[in-house]
N, C-alpha and C positions, 0 to 999 in steps of 0.2 A: 505899845500898850503893855503895861506890866501884868504879871500874873494876878495881882490883886484886882486890877481893873477888869480883867477878863472874868474873874469870879463874880464881881459885882454885876457886870453886864449879863452874865449867864443867869444869875439870880433874878434880875429884872425880867429877862426873857421868859424864864419859867413862870414868874408871876403873871406875865401877859398871857401865856398859854392857859393858865388856870382861869384867868378872867374871861378869855375868849371862849373857852370850852370847859365850863365848870363841871359838866357831867362826866368828863374824862380825866381831868388833871386835878391834883391836890396842890394847893398853894404851898410854896416853900415855907417851912417853919411850922406848918400845921401837921399834927401827928395822926391825922386820919389815915386809915389804911389805903394804900395805893391798889390799883387793879391792873392786871396785865393789859397792855395796849395791843391793838391790831397790828400785825406785821404790815409795814409800809404806811403807817399813820401819817408820816410826814407828807406824803403825796395827797392824802385826804385833806390835810390842813391847807396845803397849797391850793387845791381845787376849791376850797371854801373861801379863798381870798387871803389866806395867810394870817399873820398876826401883825397888828399895827401898834406902834408905841404911842405914848401920850402926845408926841409932836406930829402924829399923823404919818410917820415914816414906817414903811413896811419892813419887818424883820427879815433880813436876807436868809438865803438858804443855809449858809455856813453857820450863822447864829442859831437858826432854828434847829439844825442838826446837833449843835453843841448843847443847846438847852434840853433836847430830847435825850441825848446821851447822859447828861447829868441827872436827869429825872430817872432814867432806867438803870443806871449803874450802881445805885445805892442799895443798902441793906433792905429797906422796906419794899422796894420793887422786887428784889430777888425773893423775899419771903412771899410776896403776892404770887409770883410765878409758881412757887412750890405749893402754896395753899389753894389757889383757884384753878378751875378747869376750863374757864372760858375767858377769851380776850374780849375787849370792848372797842367800839369805834368812838369817834369824837363826840357822839351824842349819848354815849353810855350804853348803847345797844350791843347785844352779843355779836361778835364778829369772828368767830372761829375758835377752835380749841387751843389750849396750851398743851403742846405735845409732850409725851414722855421725855423726849430728847431735850426739850426746853427746860423741863423740870430738873433733869439731871445736870444740865449746864448751870442752872440757877443754884443748885445745891453746891456745886463746886465753887462757883463765884462767891456764894455766901460764906463758905469756909475760908476763902481767901480774904474776904472783907473782915471777918471775925479775927483771923490770925493777924492781919495787919494792924487792926485796932489794939489787939493785945500787945503786940510788939511795941507799938507807939506808946501805950500806957506804961509799959515797963521802962522804956527809954526816959519818959518824963519822970518816973519815980526814982530813977537812978541818979 
């Protein structure tokens, strides 16, 4: 499987997550703010039966983890960790605090994301 195929599959899996749990996940491409997710939310998703694609095939553990990583590693999620004080479960209910340590890690990660984007922009301009 090529990197492009993996990205397309991850995008589809993120869309499936948002359709299965709309109170928790924002669909890819939608600019609505994200909210910090409960620690261990992947286990909660599995307990609820997981995510099933249009063909009725359950999204496997590796694909689920990759979709969650993609959802959580971006700029908007890091901004949510910094901005919000409460994490949510898959029903959108409060599920614990965003710790000061998590906020600090998010600030560092956001700085990396911004720096990488600026470097990429400079590369394209050159």
